[in-house]
Residue, then its C-alpha position, 0 to 999 in steps of 0.5 A: m385683173a384689177l387694172l383690166s376691170a378699171q379700164i373696162e368700167t371707165a371705157p364707156t365714159a372715156l369713149t362716149i363724151p369725146a365721141l359726142a364732142r366730135l359728132a357735134r363739131r364735125h356733123p352739127q346737122v345730126l346734133i341739130g336735127g336729132g335735138l329738134l326731133f327729140i324735143l318735138i317727140v317729148l312735147a308730143l308725148a307729154a302733151p296731156p298734162y300741159a296742153g289741155d283738151p284739143t276737142s273742147m269747143d267754146p263758141y263764145k271764144r271763136l277766133q280769139p287772139p293769143s292770150a295767157e289763157m290760150w297761147f295760140g288763140t282759138d279756131n272758128l269753133g272755139r278750140d284751143v289752137f295750142a292744144r290742137t298744134i301739140f296733139g297734131a304733132r302726135i299724128s304727123l310724127l306717128v305717121g312719119l316714123i311708122s311709115a319710114f319703118c314699115a317702108s324701110s323694113a319691106g324695102l330692105l327685104i324686097g331689095v335684098l331678094a332682088g339683088y342677091v337672088r337673081s331669079f326674083d330681080s326682073f319681076i320685082m323691079r318691074l313691079m317697082d317700076a309700075l309703082m313709081s309710075m303712079p303719082t304718090m298723092l293719087l295712089a294714096i287717095a285711091l287707096i283711102a277711097l277704096t278702104g276708107a279713111g283712118l290712121g292705119t289706112l293712111i299709113v299703108a297709103i303712104t308706105i306703099p308709094q315709098l317702097p320703090s325708092i328704098t328697094r332700088l337703093v338697097r338692090s344697088v348696094v347688094l349688087g355691089v357688095r355680093e361681088r366682093p371677095y369676102v362674100e365670095a369666100a363665105v359662099c365658097g366656104g359653104a355658108s348658108l344663104r341666111k348666114v351670108l345675108w345676115r352677116h355680110i349683105l345686111p350690114s352693108t345696106l344699113p348706112a344708106l338705108m338710114v339716110q333714105s329712111a330720113t327722107v321717107c319720113a320727111d315725105a310721109i309727114l308732108t304727104e299726111a298733111g297734104l292728104s288731111f288738107l284735102g280731107v282724105g287723111v285722118p278723120p276731122e275730129i282728130p287734130s292734124w296739122g293738115n286739117m288745121i290748116s284746111n279748116s282755118r284757111l278762110f280765117l287767115g286775116i282774122a286769126p293768122m295763128t290758126i294757120f301759122a302755128p301748125g304750118i311753122c311746126l310742120a316746117v320745123t319737123v320736116l327741117a329737123v328730119n332733113l337735117l338729120g338725114d343730111g348729117l347721117r349722109d355726111l357721117f356715113d360718106p367715107r369721102a366726107r370723112q377723109r375731107r374732114 
């Protein structure tokens, strides 16, 4: 018994460290993308103590170059570009993560129903085809125009156009899994629909869903930046990378950091999410594991 207890206590450490080492060696994209994303989230969450006030204006310090006091300089209203860039990360990450979570959750539910309950398949897929036929940006602008600008409206407007891709992906996975022998055996054994879906269908969809969620998150961040650039995203007083670039585009020659700072942060964030998604795809791909 003492030997068994010692093995149980030492197992997590023995398993965790080699597993992380193998992950870093075989799938560096997961480590790099996840690390960059983690750093961005920590910087965004810890912004108030060190970043300063992103809304404070000083007309006497308009379009100042980077300095020890203002690391990225100031914009055309005398606001600290560094503070606005850090606080803008909150909006982009919040919109991206919540939109990816909402789209994945709703797409998972709809895709499972379409793939396993055949009576819903035709109606659901025709609805998804109708949504796919609409341009994402125009659909988002129409929803915001009807309901008014705001963070919640922005998330809904970004989530709805992302539903068809996740729904079709989950449906295709479910159609393949529902014909497998262990699922048919569970059905013949008298298992309820909820038990079959929870134990056999849903676990098979998670790897593909995680990869697609990373893609949705990157698309949501870019869509939010595009909508804010056009002036239909978050309100102008809230710092966002999109409205920062929009407000400073006329001053590129005078104060380039007003555009370079949010633009580079936007590119790094999307790169981190895409690297994480590509790494997860390779991690969950059995053919890639066999090649390695």
